[in-house]
Each structure stands twice: as structure tokens, then as C-alpha cells.
C-alpha positions in Angstrom: 29.3 -101.8 -58.2 25.9 -100.2 -58.7 23.7 -99.8 -61.8 24.1 -96.0 -61.9 27.9 -96.1 -62.2 30.5 -96.0 -65.0 31.6 -99.5 -63.9 28.3 -101.0 -64.7 28.0 -99.2 -68.0 31.2 -100.9 -68.9 30.5 -104.2 -67.2 27.1 -105.0 -68.8 28.2 -104.7 -72.5 31.3 -106.8 -71.8 29.2 -109.6 -70.2 26.6 -109.2 -73.0 29.2 -109.7 -75.8 31.0 -112.5 -74.0 27.7 -114.3 -73.2 26.5 -114.4 -76.8 29.9 -115.1 -78.3 30.6 -118.3 -76.2 29.1 -121.7 -76.5 25.9 -122.5 -74.5 27.7 -124.8 -72.1 30.0 -122.0 -70.7 27.4 -119.3 -70.4 26.1 -120.2 -66.9 29.7 -120.2 -65.7 30.3 -116.8 -67.2 27.1 -115.4 -65.5 28.1 -117.0 -62.2 31.6 -115.5 -62.2 30.2 -112.2 -63.4 27.6 -112.2 -60.6 30.1 -112.9 -57.9 32.5 -110.3 -59.3 29.5 -107.8 -59.4 28.8 -108.5 -55.7 32.4 -108.6 -54.6 33.0 -105.1 -56.0 31.1 -103.9 -53.0 32.7 -106.2 -50.3 34.6 -109.3 -51.3 34.5 -110.8 -47.8 30.7 -110.9 -47.7 30.6 -113.2 -50.7 31.2 -115.9 -48.1 27.7 -115.3 -46.8 26.2 -115.9 -50.2 28.3 -119.0 -50.7 27.2 -120.4 -47.3 23.5 -119.6 -48.0 23.8 -121.2 -51.4 25.5 -124.5 -50.3 23.4 -125.0 -47.2 20.1 -124.3 -48.9 20.9 -126.4 -51.9 22.2 -129.4 -49.8 19.3 -129.4 -47.3 16.8 -129.2 -50.2 18.3 -132.1 -52.0 18.2 -134.1 -48.8 14.4 -133.8 -48.7 14.1 -136.0 -51.8 12.5 -139.3 -50.8 12.3 -138.5 -47.1 9.3 -138.8 -44.9 7.1 -135.7 -44.1 8.7 -135.5 -40.6 12.2 -135.5 -41.9 11.4 -133.1 -44.7 9.9 -130.7 -42.1 13.1 -131.0 -39.9 15.3 -130.2 -43.0 13.1 -127.3 -43.9 13.2 -125.9 -40.4 17.0 -126.2 -40.4 17.3 -124.5 -43.7 15.0 -121.6 -42.8 16.7 -121.3 -39.4 20.2 -121.0 -40.9 19.1 -118.4 -43.4 17.2 -116.3 -40.8 20.0 -116.6 -38.3 22.4 -114.9 -40.7 19.9 -112.2 -41.5 19.2 -111.7 -37.8 22.9 -111.4 -36.9 23.7 -108.8 -39.5 20.4 -106.8 -39.6 18.6 -107.2 -36.3 20.9 -108.2 -33.5 22.2 -104.7 -32.6 18.7 -103.3 -32.8 17.4 -106.0 -30.4 20.2 -105.3 -28.0 19.3 -101.6 -28.0 15.6 -102.5 -27.3 16.7 -104.7 -24.4 18.9 -102.0 -22.9 16.0 -99.5 -23.1 13.6 -101.9 -21.4 16.1 -102.7 -18.6 16.6 -98.9 -18.1 12.9 -98.5 -17.5 13.3 -101.1 -14.7 16.3 -99.1 -13.3 18.7 -101.8 -14.3 21.7 -100.5 -16.1 23.3 -102.7 -18.6 25.8 -102.1 -21.5 24.5 -103.8 -24.6 27.0 -105.9 -26.4 26.7 -104.9 -30.1 28.5 -106.4 -33.1 28.6 -103.3 -35.2 28.6 -105.3 -38.4 28.2 -103.7 -41.8 24.9 -104.8 -43.3 25.6 -106.9 -46.5 24.0 -105.4 -49.6 21.0 -107.4 -50.7 21.0 -109.9 -47.8 17.3 -109.6 -47.3 16.6 -110.3 -51.0 18.7 -113.3 -51.6 17.8 -114.7 -48.1 14.1 -114.6 -49.0 14.8 -116.1 -52.4 16.6 -119.0 -50.8 13.9 -119.5 -48.2 11.2 -119.4 -50.8 13.0 -122.1 -52.8 13.3 -124.3 -49.7 9.6 -124.0 -48.9 8.6 -124.8 -52.5 10.8 -127.9 -52.5 9.2 -128.9 -49.1 5.7 -128.5 -50.5 6.7 -130.4 -53.6 5.7 -127.5 -55.8 9.1 -127.9 -57.5 11.8 -130.6 -57.6 15.1 -129.9 -55.9 17.9 -128.6 -58.2 20.7 -131.2 -58.5 23.2 -128.9 -60.2 24.9 -126.7 -57.6 26.2 -124.4 -60.2 22.8 -123.7 -61.6 21.4 -123.2 -58.1 24.2 -120.8 -57.2 23.4 -118.8 -60.3 19.7 -118.6 -59.2 20.7 -117.2 -55.8 23.4 -114.8 -57.2 22.2 -113.7 -60.7 23.6 -110.2 -60.8 20.7 -108.2 -62.3 18.5 -109.0 -59.3 21.1 -109.9 -56.7 21.1 -106.8 -54.5 17.5 -105.4 -54.7 15.3 -107.9 -56.4 12.9 -108.7 -57.9 12.7 -111.7 -55.5 12.4 -114.4 -58.1 10.6 -117.8 -57.6 12.6 -120.9 -58.4 9.8 -122.2 -60.6 10.2 -119.2 -62.9 13.9 -118.5 -63.0 15.7 -121.8 -62.5 14.4 -123.5 -65.7 15.6 -120.5 -67.8 19.2 -121.3 -66.8 18.9 -124.7 -68.6 17.4 -123.4 -71.8 19.4 -123.2 -75.1 19.2 -119.5 -75.9 19.6 -117.8 -79.2 20.3 -114.1 -79.6 17.2 -112.1 -80.2 17.4 -108.5 -81.5 13.9 -107.9 -80.1 15.0 -108.9 -76.6 18.1 -106.7 -77.0 16.1 -103.7 -78.2 13.4 -104.1 -75.6 15.9 -104.7 -72.8 17.8 -101.5 -73.8 14.6 -99.4 -73.8 13.6 -100.8 -70.4 17.1 -100.0 -69.0 16.9 -96.5 -70.4 13.6 -95.8 -68.8 15.0 -97.1 -65.6 17.9 -94.7 -65.8 15.4 -91.9 -66.7 13.5 -92.6 -63.4 16.6 -92.9 -61.3 18.7 -90.1 -62.6 16.0 -87.7 -63.8 13.4 -88.2 -61.1 14.7 -90.1 -58.0 18.1 -88.4 -57.6 16.6 -85.0 -58.5 14.0 -85.4 -55.8 16.6 -86.7 -53.4 18.5 -83.4 -53.4 15.4 -81.5 -52.1 14.2 -84.4 -49.8 17.6 -84.8 -48.1 17.9 -81.0 -47.5 14.6 -81.1 -45.6 14.6 -84.5 -43.8 18.2 -84.2 -42.7 17.7 -80.7 -41.2 14.1 -80.7 -39.9 14.8 -78.2 -37.2 15.6 -75.6 -39.9 12.3 -75.9 -41.9 8.6 -75.5 -41.5 5.5 -77.5 -42.3 5.2 -76.4 -45.9 8.7 -77.6 -46.6 7.9 -80.9 -44.8 4.8 -81.4 -47.0 6.6 -80.6 -50.2 9.6 -82.9 -49.2 7.1 -85.7 -48.3 5.5 -85.4 -51.7 8.9 -85.4 -53.4 10.0 -88.5 -51.4 6.8 -90.3 -52.6 8.1 -89.9 -56.2 11.8 -90.4 -55.2 11.3 -93.8 -53.8 9.1 -94.8 -56.7 11.5 -93.6 -59.3 14.4 -95.1 -57.4 13.1 -98.6 -56.8 11.0 -98.8 -60.0 14.1 -97.5 -61.9 16.3 -100.2 -60.3 13.8 -102.9 -61.1 13.6 -101.8 -64.7 17.4 -101.8 -65.1 17.5 -105.3 -63.6 14.7 -106.6 -65.8 16.2 -104.9 -68.9 19.7 -106.3 -68.2 18.3 -109.8 -67.8 16.2 -109.5 -71.0 19.3 -108.5 -73.0 20.8 -111.9 -71.9 17.6 -113.7 -72.8 16.1 -114.0 -69.3 12.6 -112.9 -68.3 12.2 -111.6 -64.7 8.9 -110.9 -63.0 7.4 -107.4 -63.0 7.9 -105.6 -59.7 5.6 -102.6 -60.2 2.3 -102.0 -61.8 1.5 -98.3 -61.6 0.9 -98.4 -57.8 0.0 -94.7 -57.4 -3.1 -95.4 -59.5 -4.4 -97.8 -56.8 -7.9 -97.3 -55.4 -7.0 -98.8 -52.0 -4.1 -99.7 -49.8 -4.8 -103.4 -50.5 -4.6 -102.7 -54.2 -1.4 -100.7 -53.7 0.3 -103.7 -52.3 -0.8 -105.7 -55.3 1.0 -103.2 -57.4 4.0 -102.1 -55.3 7.1 -104.3 -54.9 5.0 -107.2 -56.3 7.7 -109.8 -55.8 8.0 -109.1 -52.0 4.2 -108.6 -51.4 3.5 -111.9 -53.2 6.3 -113.6 -51.2 4.7 -112.5 -47.9 1.3 -113.6 -49.2 2.4 -117.1 -50.2 4.8 -117.9 -47.4 3.4 -115.9 -44.4 -0.2 -114.7 -44.9 -1.8 -117.8 -46.5 0.0 -120.3 -44.1 -1.3 -118.2 -41.2 -4.8 -118.8 -42.5 -5.2 -116.0 -45.1 -8.8 -115.0 -45.6 -10.2 -118.5 -45.1 -11.2 -117.7 -41.5 -13.2 -115.3 -39.4 -12.9 -111.6 -40.0 -11.0 -111.1 -36.7 -8.5 -113.9 -37.5 -8.1 -112.5 -41.1 -7.3 -109.1 -39.7 -4.8 -110.6 -37.3 -3.1 -112.4 -40.2 -3.0 -109.2 -42.2 -1.5 -107.2 -39.3 1.1 -109.9 -38.6 2.1 -110.0 -42.3 2.4 -106.2 -42.6 4.3 -105.8 -39.4 6.8 -108.4 -40.6 6.9 -106.6 -44.0 7.8 -103.4 -42.2 10.5 -105.1 -40.1 11.9 -106.7 -43.3 12.6 -103.2 -44.6 14.7 -102.2 -41.6 15.6 -102.7 -37.9 13.8 -99.5 -36.8 10.6 -98.6 -35.1 9.9 -96.4 -38.1 9.5 -99.3 -40.4 7.4 -101.3 -37.9 5.0 -98.4 -37.5 4.9 -97.9 -41.3 4.1 -101.5 -41.9 1.6 -101.6 -39.1 -0.3 -98.5 -40.4 -0.5 -100.1 -43.8 -1.9 -103.2 -42.1 -4.5 -101.2 -40.2 -5.6 -99.5 -43.4 -6.0 -102.9 -45.2 -8.0 -104.3 -42.2 -10.3 -101.3 -42.4 -10.8 -101.8 -46.2 -11.5 -105.5 -45.8 -14.0 -104.8 -43.0 -15.8 -102.1 -44.9 -15.7 -104.0 -48.2 -13.8 -101.3 -50.1 -10.6 -103.1 -51.0 -11.6 -103.6 -54.6 -11.8 -100.9 -57.3 -15.2 -99.2 -57.7 -17.1 -99.2 -61.0 -18.3 -95.6 -60.7 -15.8 -93.3 -62.4 -16.2 -90.4 -60.0 -15.8 -92.7 -57.0 -12.8 -94.3 -58.8 -10.9 -91.0 -59.0 -11.8 -90.0 -55.5 -10.5 -93.4 -54.2 -7.3 -93.0 -56.3 -6.7 -89.6 -54.8 -7.4 -90.7 -51.3 -5.2 -93.7 -51.5 -2.3 -91.6 -52.9 -2.7 -89.1 -50.0 -2.6 -91.9 -47.4 0.5 -93.6 -49.1 2.2 -90.2 -49.3 1.5 -89.6 -45.6 2.8 -93.0 -44.5 6.0 -92.6 -46.5 7.0 -90.0 -43.9 7.6 -92.8 -41.4 9.7 -94.7 -44.0 12.0 -91.7 -44.8 12.4 -90.0 -41.4 15.6 -90.9 -39.5 13.7 -91.7 -36.3 10.1 -92.1 -35.2 10.4 -88.9 -33.2 11.5 -87.0 -36.4 8.5 -88.6 -38.3 6.1 -87.3 -35.6 7.7 -83.9 -35.6 7.3 -83.6 -39.4 3.7 -84.7 -39.3 3.0 -82.3 -36.4 4.7 -79.5 -38.3 2.6 -80.0 -41.5 -0.5 -79.3 -39.5 0.7 -76.6 -37.1 3.7 -74.8 -38.6 2.6 -74.1 -42.2 4.5 -71.2 -43.8 6.5 -70.3 -46.9 8.3 -73.4 -48.1 11.9 -73.7 -49.0 12.0 -74.2 -52.8 14.8 -74.6 -55.3 12.9 -73.8 -58.5 15.5 -75.5 -60.9 14.9 -78.8 -59.2 11.1 -78.4 -58.9 10.7 -77.5 -62.6 12.7 -80.6 -63.8 10.9 -82.8 -61.3 7.5 -81.5 -62.6 8.5 -82.2 -66.2 9.6 -85.8 -65.4 6.4 -86.4 -63.4 4.3 -85.1 -66.3 6.1 -87.6 -68.7 5.7 -90.4 -66.1 2.0 -89.6 -65.5 1.2 -89.6 -69.2 3.1 -92.9 -69.6 1.3 -94.6 -66.7 -2.2 -93.3 -67.6 -1.7 -94.5 -71.2 -0.4 -97.9 -70.1 -3.3 -98.2 -67.6 -5.7 -97.8 -70.5 -4.0 -100.7 -72.2 -2.0 -98.9 -74.9 1.6 -100.1 -75.7 4.0 -99.1 -78.4 3.8 -102.7 -79.8 0.1 -102.1 -80.5 0.9 -99.5 -83.2 0.1 -101.2 -86.4 2.2 -99.0 -88.7 5.7 -100.5 -88.6 7.5 -97.3 -89.6 5.6 -95.3 -87.0 6.3 -97.9 -84.3 10.0 -97.9 -85.0 10.1 -94.1 -85.2 8.5 -93.9 -81.7 11.0 -96.3 -80.3 14.1 -94.6 -81.7 12.7 -91.2 -80.7 12.3 -92.5 -77.2 15.9 -93.7 -77.1 17.3 -90.5 -78.4 15.2 -88.2 -76.3 15.8 -90.3 -73.1 19.5 -90.3 -73.5 19.5 -86.6 -74.3 17.4 -85.8 -71.2 19.6 -87.9 -68.9 22.8 -86.2 -70.2 21.4 -82.7 -69.9 19.3 -82.9 -66.7 20.0 -86.2 -65.0 21.9 -86.2 -61.7 24.9 -88.2 -62.9 26.7 -88.3 -59.5 23.6 -89.3 -57.5 23.1 -91.6 -54.6 23.0 -95.4 -54.6 19.6 -97.0 -54.7 17.4 -96.7 -51.6 16.6 -100.4 -51.3 20.3 -101.4 -51.2 20.1 -100.8 -47.4 17.5 -103.5 -47.1 
């Protein structure tokens, strides 16, 4: 089951009504059953992996209570190893075998790699990192271990953020499952508006861009540099609309049930540096790598060379997290290089001069757009071919004007919304109650109308499901 499906449109209202109709003591059980049903609609067998991750992580964390630092470290190591072993087996094993086979071929040694050919479980990278983060927090004594297995199971499998985040921290989400909640019309209304805007980005922008992007990137031999450039720009907005749209639907769904989840995006394409971009893009993942990888390596509290090494290690791991492919490693590495250059030159922070600010925003956007080519291309060779073609084979681009016009309109709406919010204006800041309600209802009506008229209602699944 995915968010942009009829099944979810039916599923969410049913869970919403049942949740608020039943007594508090049964609500967590309802959400737990609903979450497992939500996941098992994709592949029932792989629910075993979540169950194993849940029980092993929970048990090892509770065993840390009252133990010596040495024993706690052993238990943490075991928990992290178990979780990473599952992730490695399903996501990286076959890739590693391919690399070993290529290396042996260079030495004129012919081997046949033994591959497992396993289907990658949806969301495994997300719930694995959420479980590891919990274990580390318990080990550091930042939080107490959760004694209730049912509550912890819900923390790992909560359906709005199960398959593509945001990656929640236990200190933020776990306490919410123990609160006595009362229905709030404001939460319902705000959650609904957030969900609608998420669908607007997914169906009106991301899936519309995908039609053009796929036609170019999947057939690069039939197109020229101009088409590559236009497709690369479209993908820049496709992945933003796709992942931001997912995050909004997840956040809105949780809010309708009375739960607050962390923001995952903060207008990243208005960043003035790559460093700032990663403070605004996929915030839950970038902050996870900051707290559990970058800072433990030494962070910025060391020499410039060591700091840059820490940055590069973190960004290379971030690239590898996204996929078992050299494309993602190069993509993460190039972002790391850009961040090291910014830190070294002292240009990681936003400038005060307005002209310089706009120049930096434009430059950062161009760099991000360029690097997305490595992320989207099927292979590293394809990425290099596309980049080469942009600079050497520029001609008349392939254009489907119907798609381009709709994309341009959605981007105009999105740009206005992001610029207005960047300046600090929100609908809730309108003092006139009648005007504030009118704006909200107009947004709901117009958004639904646009989705029904111009949205791609039979579009693709979300991009980050593959991670």
C-alpha cells in the first residue's frame, strides 16, 4: 500500500474514525495492527524482518539497564551489528559480490559471484536507522529503555513514517504513544491541509516531471544535451516534490491522529551553500548522520584536515545509504567535497549582503541540480554521458509542451509559497478570522480541483521507497 493509492485513501479515514471512536487503552493496539497491515500489503513475509528488528533491539536495550559501561558497549555493538547485518544482506551483499568479481577479473582470476537475488524490503534503511538511533540513545543514557514491547513496536512500525521516514528520534515520538489524546479539530484540519499539499506536490509536480525525466534518462542514446539539461532540471523538482510530498502526507496523517512528527524539509532550494542545503534537505537523515556518525568521529572539534575527513566519511556513507551503486557513492562524495571547500573558504553560512545572497542561492541550486544527475542516472557511465552531452551535444530539446506548462504552473505556485514562508508569513498569522478561514477553504477546494484535473493519478510509487 502506498500513499498515492485508492487503498490508502480508504485506509486512512477508517483508521482515523476507529482511533477516535475507541477508548485510549486500545488505540496503540489499533495503530500497531494497522501499521503491520499497511506494511504487509506490500510483502507479508518481510514483516518478519521488522518483528526481528523490533524484538532484538528492544531486548538488548532493556538489558543495558544497570549494567557496567563495558557490558553496555557489548550489548550496543551486538544490537547495531544485528541491524546492520540484515541491512547489508538485503541491500549490499549482491553489490559487494559484483565488486569482488570485477576486482578478481582485473587480476585475471575468473570467479562466479554467489548472489542472493533478494528483493529489497521497502523502508528497511529507514526503520533500521531508527532502531539503531534508539539503541545508541539508550547506551548514552540520553533516554531510558522502553519497557513496553508493544509501545516500542509501534515506534518502529508507525505506518505514516514506516517506509520512507521521517526518521524519528525515540525521545520525540515514544512519549507521544503514552499520552492521553483528545480529538482536535485544529489538528484534523491542519493535517488534512498538509496531506493535500503533499498530494499536490506528488501528483501535480513529481509524477508530471517523471513522465518527461523517464523518457530522457531511460533512453539517453536517443536524445541530445539540451534534452539532458531540461530532464536534469525536471528531476531536481521531481525528487523534491516526490520526497517532500511523501513527508507531508506522513506528517499530515500522523497529525490527524494527534501525533507530531519532525519536519523533513525546510525550503532546501533556497540554500546559500551545500552545507546549508543539508541542513534543509532530508533533515531527519542528515541530523542522524550528524549525531551518530559525524560528531562521534570528532565533528568540527579538531583540525581542518581531520574535520574534512570526518565530513567526507559522513557524506560517503550517506551516499551509500541511498543505494548500493557507485552513482550514489560519487553523489555523496561530491557533496562532501563541496562542503569541505565551503568550510575551508569560510562560505558555509548565509551572507548578509542581499546581492551576494541571491548569487549564492543561484550557484548552490545549479550545483545541486548538476549533482542530481549522478543520483538519477541508471549507471555511473550514463551519468558521465549525460554530463558530457550537456556541454558537447547541445541542440533542440525534446519537449512535451502540455507537461512543461503544467510543471511551470506548479513550480510558480511552489516558488511563491516557499518565498512567502521563507519571509516568515503563515496563514495562521492572518488576524482576520473570516479571511483566514476563507484562505484555508479556498486552498482545499483549489488543490483538490487541480489534482483531479491535472494530477497524474496513476503515477509512480515514491522514489525513496527503493532506499
